[in-house]
C-alpha positions as CSV (number, residue, x, y, z in Angstrom):
1,X,-29.1,-82.3,-50.1
2,X,-28.4,-82.5,-53.8
3,X,-25.3,-84.4,-54.7
4,X,-23.8,-84.8,-58.4
5,X,-20.7,-85.8,-60.1
6,X,-20.0,-83.1,-62.5
7,X,-17.5,-84.2,-65.4
8,X,-16.2,-81.6,-68.0
9,X,-13.8,-82.2,-70.8
10,X,-12.4,-79.4,-72.8
11,X,-12.5,-79.8,-76.5
12,X,-9.7,-78.9,-78.6
13,X,-10.0,-75.4,-80.0
14,X,-11.4,-73.8,-76.8
15,X,-9.2,-70.8,-76.0
16,X,-5.6,-70.6,-76.3
17,X,-4.2,-73.8,-76.3
18,X,-1.1,-73.1,-74.5
19,X,-3.0,-72.0,-71.4
20,X,-5.3,-73.8,-69.1
21,X,-9.2,-73.1,-68.6
22,X,-10.0,-72.6,-65.0
23,X,-13.3,-73.8,-64.0
24,X,-14.9,-71.9,-61.1
25,X,-18.0,-73.6,-59.6
26,X,-19.8,-71.2,-56.9
27,X,-17.1,-68.9,-55.7
28,X,-14.0,-71.4,-55.8
29,X,-11.7,-72.8,-58.6
30,X,-12.2,-76.5,-58.7
31,X,-9.7,-77.5,-61.3
32,X,-8.3,-76.3,-64.5
33,X,-8.2,-78.2,-68.1
34,X,-5.9,-78.5,-70.7
35,X,-7.1,-79.3,-74.4
36,X,-8.7,-82.6,-74.6
37,X,-8.6,-83.0,-70.7
38,X,-11.5,-84.2,-68.7
39,X,-11.8,-84.1,-65.0
40,X,-14.5,-84.1,-62.2
41,X,-15.7,-83.1,-58.9
42,X,-18.6,-83.9,-56.7
43,X,-20.9,-81.0,-55.8
44,X,-23.5,-81.0,-53.1
45,X,-26.0,-78.0,-54.4
46,X,-28.7,-78.2,-56.9
47,X,-28.2,-75.0,-58.7
48,X,-24.5,-73.8,-59.3
49,X,-22.8,-70.9,-61.1
50,X,-20.1,-72.2,-63.4
51,X,-17.4,-69.9,-64.8
52,X,-14.8,-70.7,-67.3
53,X,-11.8,-68.3,-67.3
54,X,-8.6,-68.1,-69.0
55,X,-5.7,-65.7,-67.4
56,X,-8.0,-62.7,-66.7
57,X,-10.3,-63.3,-69.5
58,X,-14.1,-64.8,-68.7
59,X,-14.9,-67.0,-71.5
60,X,-18.5,-68.1,-70.2
61,X,-20.5,-67.6,-67.1
62,X,-23.6,-69.6,-66.6
63,X,-26.0,-71.1,-64.3
64,X,-26.5,-74.9,-64.2
65,X,-29.1,-77.2,-62.4
66,X,-27.5,-80.2,-61.5
67,X,-29.4,-83.5,-61.2
68,X,-29.5,-85.3,-57.9
69,X,-27.5,-88.4,-57.7
70,X,-26.3,-88.4,-61.0
71,X,-23.2,-88.2,-63.2
72,X,-23.6,-85.1,-65.4
73,X,-21.0,-85.1,-68.6
74,X,-20.4,-81.7,-70.0
75,X,-18.4,-80.7,-73.2
76,X,-16.6,-77.4,-73.1
77,X,-16.9,-76.5,-76.9
78,X,-15.8,-73.5,-79.1
79,X,-18.6,-72.5,-81.6
80,X,-17.7,-70.2,-84.2
81,X,-20.1,-67.4,-85.5
82,X,-21.6,-68.1,-89.1
83,X,-22.3,-65.6,-92.0
84,X,-21.7,-61.8,-91.5
85,X,-21.2,-62.7,-87.7
86,X,-18.1,-64.4,-88.5
87,X,-16.5,-61.1,-89.7
88,X,-16.8,-59.4,-86.4
89,X,-17.6,-61.6,-83.5
90,X,-14.9,-64.3,-82.1
91,X,-15.8,-67.8,-81.3
92,X,-18.0,-68.1,-78.4
93,X,-17.5,-71.1,-75.7
94,X,-20.4,-73.3,-74.6
95,X,-21.1,-75.8,-72.0
96,X,-22.8,-78.7,-73.9
97,X,-24.4,-81.7,-71.9
98,X,-23.3,-85.1,-73.3
99,X,-25.1,-87.2,-71.3
100,X,-26.3,-88.0,-67.6
101,X,-26.8,-91.3,-65.5
102,X,-27.5,-92.2,-62.1
103,X,-24.8,-92.6,-59.4
104,X,-24.2,-96.4,-58.9
105,X,-24.6,-98.1,-56.6
106,X,-28.0,-97.2,-55.4
107,X,-27.9,-96.8,-51.5
108,X,-28.9,-100.3,-50.0
109,X,-31.6,-100.7,-47.4
110,X,-31.2,-99.3,-43.9
111,X,-30.4,-102.8,-42.6
112,X,-27.4,-103.4,-44.7
113,X,-23.7,-102.8,-44.4
114,X,-21.6,-101.1,-47.0
115,X,-17.8,-102.0,-47.4
116,X,-15.5,-99.3,-49.1
117,X,-11.9,-99.2,-49.5
118,X,-10.7,-95.9,-48.1
119,X,-7.9,-93.5,-48.2
120,X,-7.5,-90.5,-45.9
121,X,-4.8,-87.9,-45.4
122,X,-3.7,-84.2,-46.5
123,X,-3.7,-82.4,-49.8
124,X,-2.4,-79.1,-50.4
125,X,-5.7,-78.0,-52.4
126,X,-8.8,-79.3,-54.0
127,X,-6.8,-79.0,-57.2
128,X,-4.1,-81.5,-56.1
129,X,-6.8,-84.2,-55.3
130,X,-8.8,-83.5,-58.5
131,X,-5.6,-84.0,-60.5
132,X,-4.8,-87.3,-59.3
133,X,-8.3,-88.5,-59.4
134,X,-9.2,-86.8,-62.9
135,X,-10.1,-89.5,-65.7
136,X,-8.1,-89.1,-68.5
137,X,-10.0,-88.7,-72.1
138,X,-7.4,-90.7,-73.9
139,X,-8.0,-93.6,-71.9
140,X,-11.4,-94.0,-73.8
141,X,-9.7,-93.8,-77.2
142,X,-9.7,-96.5,-79.9
143,X,-5.9,-96.1,-80.0
144,X,-5.6,-96.8,-76.4
145,X,-7.8,-99.7,-76.6
146,X,-5.7,-101.2,-79.3
147,X,-2.6,-100.6,-77.0
148,X,-3.7,-102.5,-74.2
149,X,-1.1,-104.8,-73.0
150,X,1.9,-102.5,-74.1
151,X,3.8,-99.7,-72.6
152,X,2.0,-97.1,-74.8
153,X,-1.4,-97.9,-72.8
154,X,-2.8,-95.2,-70.9
155,X,-4.3,-96.0,-67.4
156,X,-7.7,-94.3,-66.4
157,X,-6.0,-91.8,-64.1
158,X,-2.8,-90.8,-62.1
159,X,-4.6,-92.8,-59.3
160,X,-4.7,-96.0,-61.3
161,X,-1.0,-95.3,-62.1
162,X,-0.2,-95.0,-58.4
163,X,-1.9,-98.1,-57.5
164,X,0.1,-100.1,-60.0
165,X,-2.0,-99.9,-63.1
166,X,-4.9,-101.3,-61.4
167,X,-8.5,-101.1,-63.1
168,X,-11.4,-99.9,-61.3
169,X,-15.1,-98.8,-62.0
170,X,-14.9,-94.9,-61.5
171,X,-18.7,-94.6,-61.0
172,X,-18.1,-96.5,-57.5
173,X,-15.4,-93.8,-56.4
174,X,-16.2,-90.8,-54.3
175,X,-13.5,-88.3,-53.1
176,X,-13.6,-85.0,-51.4
177,X,-11.7,-81.9,-50.0
178,X,-12.5,-80.7,-46.6
179,X,-14.8,-77.8,-45.9
180,X,-14.1,-75.7,-42.8
181,X,-14.8,-77.6,-39.7
182,X,-13.3,-79.8,-36.7
183,X,-15.2,-83.4,-36.9
184,X,-15.2,-85.5,-40.1
185,X,-18.8,-84.9,-40.4
186,X,-18.4,-81.3,-41.0
187,X,-15.4,-81.3,-43.2
188,X,-17.1,-83.8,-45.6
189,X,-20.8,-82.7,-45.2
190,X,-22.7,-83.7,-48.2
191,X,-20.7,-86.9,-49.1
192,X,-22.5,-90.3,-49.2
193,X,-22.9,-91.8,-45.9
194,X,-20.5,-89.4,-44.1
195,X,-22.5,-89.7,-41.0
196,X,-22.1,-93.6,-40.7
197,X,-18.7,-94.1,-42.1
198,X,-17.0,-91.2,-40.0
199,X,-17.7,-92.7,-36.5
200,X,-16.3,-96.1,-37.7
201,X,-13.2,-94.3,-39.0
202,X,-12.8,-92.5,-35.5
203,X,-13.1,-95.9,-33.8
204,X,-10.8,-98.1,-35.9
205,X,-8.0,-95.7,-37.3
206,X,-5.5,-94.0,-35.3
207,X,-6.3,-90.3,-34.3
208,X,-3.1,-89.1,-35.9
209,X,-4.4,-90.3,-39.3
210,X,-7.9,-88.7,-39.4
211,X,-7.7,-85.9,-36.9
212,X,-5.7,-83.4,-39.4
213,X,-7.1,-85.0,-42.5
214,X,-8.5,-82.8,-45.2
215,X,-8.9,-85.0,-48.1
216,X,-10.5,-88.7,-48.6
217,X,-11.1,-91.1,-51.1
218,X,-13.6,-94.0,-51.0
219,X,-14.1,-96.9,-53.3
220,X,-17.2,-99.2,-53.1
221,X,-16.6,-102.9,-53.3
222,X,-17.6,-104.2,-56.9
223,X,-20.1,-107.3,-56.8
224,X,-19.4,-109.8,-59.4
225,X,-21.6,-112.9,-59.4
226,X,-23.2,-111.8,-56.2
227,X,-19.9,-111.7,-54.2
228,X,-18.3,-108.4,-53.4
229,X,-14.9,-108.0,-54.0
230,X,-12.2,-105.0,-53.7
231,X,-11.6,-103.1,-56.8
232,X,-7.8,-102.4,-55.8
233,X,-6.3,-105.6,-55.1
234,X,-3.1,-104.4,-53.9
235,X,-3.8,-101.2,-52.5
236,X,-1.2,-98.8,-51.0
237,X,-0.6,-95.3,-49.3
238,X,-1.3,-92.7,-51.8
239,X,1.6,-90.2,-52.4
240,X,1.8,-87.7,-55.3
241,X,2.6,-84.2,-55.9
242,X,0.8,-82.1,-53.3
243,X,-1.1,-85.2,-51.9
244,X,-0.3,-87.7,-49.1
245,X,-3.2,-90.1,-48.2
246,X,-2.9,-93.3,-45.8
247,X,-4.8,-96.3,-47.1
248,X,-7.1,-97.1,-44.0
249,X,-8.2,-100.5,-45.5
250,X,-11.9,-101.8,-45.8
251,X,-14.2,-99.6,-43.8
252,X,-17.6,-101.3,-42.9
253,X,-20.4,-99.0,-42.0
254,X,-24.2,-99.0,-41.7
255,X,-26.3,-97.4,-44.6
256,X,-28.7,-95.7,-42.3
């Protein structure tokens, strides 16, 4: 089973600036992007059809081979035709690979346990979950770095805002929207260690919390100086537009 975190940023100048560009992977819309906006989604298939649509118009349709256990960063760019073609053809939209890197942390040995902070509950749609977790492109700007410590500073995501402005390493975060199915293992098939953390959740969390859940967020502990520590120091339930997740605490589960 392949697993890849796909990040897509819409550069300014792509399509009509007043309308979002819908990103469709496989046969479903995973999110939409405003100009200069970045969002990400986990995908569990090696080969995927990606279509970019704006309104009723298809801007691009392509097939992408996703690297297993990697973060793949793609840039949505508008490329203007040159020479005589500039008189007759509109600008073309391309998805350009910017970088790829392995998904940290590597899976530990079979004898080790993993500790993760976890949230679980209901989301109206995958788009609602992706919106809250989406990384803001402006977070990485020089202007934002200079604004750190002031009211003008922009946090990494809406999730960071809702956690009181907490900083976290986004590479240690995984989240998902449920597929059809009754068991947690079926709903969240393809996500890391689901066969191991699902039984722990069922045994330690009230049934009402997980039985009807269709969304989860988990965040691996950070290791600093060899000592694991929570990334969110003051975690709380997550309530946002179209989203309500209960904080389950630390979920400790085997890796294999």
